[in-house]
C-alpha positions as CSV (number, residue, x, y, z in Angstrom):
1,M,12.6,-58.7,50.9
2,I,15.5,-56.7,49.5
3,R,15.4,-55.6,45.8
4,I,19.0,-55.0,44.8
5,A,17.8,-54.4,41.2
6,A,16.3,-51.1,42.5
7,L,19.9,-49.9,42.8
8,A,21.0,-50.5,39.2
9,P,20.7,-48.6,37.1
10,V,20.6,-45.8,39.6
11,P,17.2,-44.1,39.1
12,T,16.6,-40.4,39.0
13,L,14.8,-39.2,42.1
14,V,12.8,-36.0,41.9
15,T,11.8,-33.7,44.8
16,P,10.1,-30.2,44.7
17,R,13.5,-28.4,44.3
18,L,15.9,-31.1,43.3
19,R,16.8,-33.8,40.8
20,L,19.0,-36.6,42.1
21,V,20.6,-38.0,39.0
22,P,23.1,-40.9,38.7
23,L,26.6,-39.7,39.7
24,G,29.1,-40.3,36.9
25,P,32.0,-38.9,34.9
26,E,30.0,-35.9,33.8
27,H,30.2,-34.7,37.4
28,L,34.0,-34.6,37.4
29,E,34.4,-30.8,37.5
30,P,32.2,-30.1,40.5
31,T,33.4,-33.2,42.4
32,W,37.0,-32.1,41.8
33,A,36.2,-28.6,43.0
34,S,34.7,-30.0,46.2
35,L,37.9,-31.9,46.8
36,Q,39.9,-28.7,46.6
37,D,37.8,-27.0,49.4
38,A,39.4,-27.2,52.9
39,E,36.1,-27.1,54.8
40,H,34.6,-29.8,52.6
41,L,37.6,-32.0,53.3
42,R,37.3,-31.3,57.1
43,L,33.5,-32.1,57.2
44,T,34.1,-35.4,55.4
45,G,37.3,-36.3,57.2
46,T,39.1,-36.6,53.8
47,R,42.9,-36.5,54.2
48,A,43.9,-38.1,51.0
49,A,45.0,-36.1,48.0
50,F,43.5,-37.3,44.7
51,T,44.5,-36.7,41.1
52,R,41.9,-35.8,38.5
53,E,42.5,-39.1,36.9
54,Q,41.7,-40.9,40.2
55,V,38.5,-39.0,40.7
56,L,37.4,-39.7,37.1
57,A,38.2,-43.4,37.6
58,H,36.1,-43.4,40.8
59,L,33.2,-41.7,39.1
60,E,33.3,-44.3,36.3
61,R,33.5,-47.2,38.7
62,V,30.5,-46.1,40.9
63,A,28.4,-45.5,37.8
64,G,28.7,-49.3,37.1
65,D,28.4,-50.7,40.6
66,D,25.1,-52.4,41.0
67,E,25.2,-52.8,44.8
68,R,25.2,-49.1,45.7
69,G,23.5,-45.9,44.7
70,D,25.4,-42.8,43.9
71,W,23.5,-39.6,43.1
72,A,24.5,-36.1,42.1
73,I,22.2,-33.6,43.8
74,T,21.2,-31.1,41.2
75,H,18.9,-28.1,41.2
76,A,15.6,-28.9,39.4
77,D,15.4,-25.5,37.7
78,D,18.9,-25.0,36.3
79,G,20.7,-28.4,36.8
80,R,23.4,-26.8,39.0
81,Y,25.4,-29.4,40.9
82,L,24.7,-29.1,44.7
83,G,26.5,-32.2,46.0
84,E,26.3,-35.9,46.2
85,V,24.5,-38.6,48.3
86,V,25.5,-42.2,48.4
87,L,23.9,-45.4,49.6
88,N,26.7,-47.9,50.1
89,D,28.0,-50.9,52.2
90,L,25.1,-53.1,51.3
91,N,24.4,-55.9,53.8
92,P,21.7,-57.9,52.0
93,D,21.3,-60.4,54.9
94,D,20.3,-57.7,57.3
95,R,18.6,-55.4,54.7
96,A,20.9,-52.6,55.7
97,M,23.1,-49.9,54.0
98,N,25.1,-46.9,55.0
99,V,24.4,-43.4,53.6
100,R,26.6,-40.4,53.3
101,I,26.0,-37.0,51.8
102,A,28.3,-34.1,51.0
103,L,27.0,-30.7,49.7
104,A,29.2,-28.7,47.4
105,P,31.0,-25.7,49.0
106,G,28.7,-22.8,49.5
107,E,25.5,-24.9,49.4
108,P,24.8,-25.9,53.0
109,G,22.1,-24.2,55.0
110,R,19.4,-24.1,52.3
111,G,17.7,-27.4,53.1
112,Y,19.0,-29.2,50.0
113,G,20.6,-31.9,52.1
114,T,17.5,-32.6,54.1
115,E,15.4,-32.8,50.9
116,A,17.9,-35.0,49.1
117,M,18.2,-37.4,52.1
118,T,14.4,-37.7,52.4
119,A,14.2,-38.8,48.7
120,V,17.0,-41.3,49.2
121,L,15.4,-42.8,52.3
122,D,12.1,-43.0,50.4
123,H,13.9,-45.0,47.7
124,A,15.9,-47.1,50.2
125,F,12.9,-48.2,52.2
126,G,10.3,-48.3,49.4
127,A,12.0,-49.5,46.2
128,V,15.0,-51.3,47.6
129,G,13.2,-52.7,50.7
130,L,15.9,-51.9,53.3
131,H,15.1,-52.3,57.0
132,R,17.9,-50.0,58.2
133,V,20.0,-47.1,57.0
134,S,22.9,-45.8,59.1
135,L,25.5,-43.1,59.1
136,D,28.1,-41.4,61.3
137,V,28.7,-37.7,61.5
138,F,31.6,-35.9,63.2
139,A,30.7,-34.2,66.4
140,F,31.9,-30.8,65.1
141,N,29.1,-30.8,62.5
142,P,25.9,-30.3,64.5
143,R,24.2,-28.7,61.5
144,A,24.4,-32.1,59.7
145,Q,23.2,-33.9,62.8
146,R,20.1,-31.7,63.0
147,S,19.4,-32.3,59.3
148,Y,19.6,-36.1,59.8
149,E,17.3,-35.9,62.8
150,K,14.8,-34.0,60.7
151,V,14.5,-36.9,58.3
152,G,14.2,-39.5,61.0
153,F,17.6,-40.6,62.1
154,V,18.2,-41.1,65.8
155,V,21.4,-41.0,67.7
156,E,22.4,-44.5,68.6
157,G,25.8,-43.9,70.1
158,R,29.1,-42.2,70.0
159,Q,32.6,-43.3,69.1
160,R,35.2,-41.3,70.9
161,D,38.2,-39.7,69.3
162,T,37.7,-41.1,65.8
163,L,39.3,-38.2,63.9
164,L,42.5,-36.3,64.6
165,W,42.2,-33.0,62.5
166,D,44.6,-30.1,62.9
167,G,45.8,-31.5,66.3
168,E,42.2,-31.9,67.7
169,W,40.4,-35.1,68.4
170,T,36.7,-35.3,67.6
171,D,34.1,-38.0,68.1
172,S,31.8,-39.6,65.6
173,V,28.0,-39.6,66.3
174,L,26.4,-42.9,65.1
175,M,22.9,-42.5,63.8
176,G,20.3,-44.8,62.2
177,V,16.8,-44.9,60.9
178,L,14.6,-48.0,60.5
179,A,11.9,-48.6,57.9
180,T,9.4,-48.7,60.8
181,D,10.5,-45.4,62.4
182,P,8.3,-42.3,61.9
183,R,9.9,-39.9,59.4
184,P,8.8,-37.4,56.8
185,T,8.4,-38.7,53.3
186,L,8.1,-37.1,49.8
187,R,5.7,-39.9,48.7
188,G,2.1,-38.9,48.5
């Protein structure tokens, strides 16, 4: 049975190195900075230009949405913003959601994404009661795909030519993990 109440209010999730705290207006500056980084925009396929006011309105809106979970990934020692991870697109009938993660510029390659995703999957399958979590990743991002595979995602398919970026087409790799799949966990 799905427990939507486990999404609101968004709980703080703690790992050995991270604290995943509810994403909100207090994260405007690092969110804004990420949206100014060309590589961040490419990895997320973000073409739109946003104003600071639009970003603030988004952060205020997601903080109050009780059918999704938006977390700021912060370092446990110093509270430094490392990125964000989001469970969204709730399908209660099929006990399924989508997940996406974006690390702040300069943060990939330290295992933070893998650790944060493990915590979110623990929450999704344990507290929320989901059966399935899915995502898609652009084919030009094999580092992210390897990270997703480490936490239990499996490749389920490929959509061809889903993103045209700087005149080059790239595919999307579709991935999913089920509550019944073997995967690492942070729970004891």
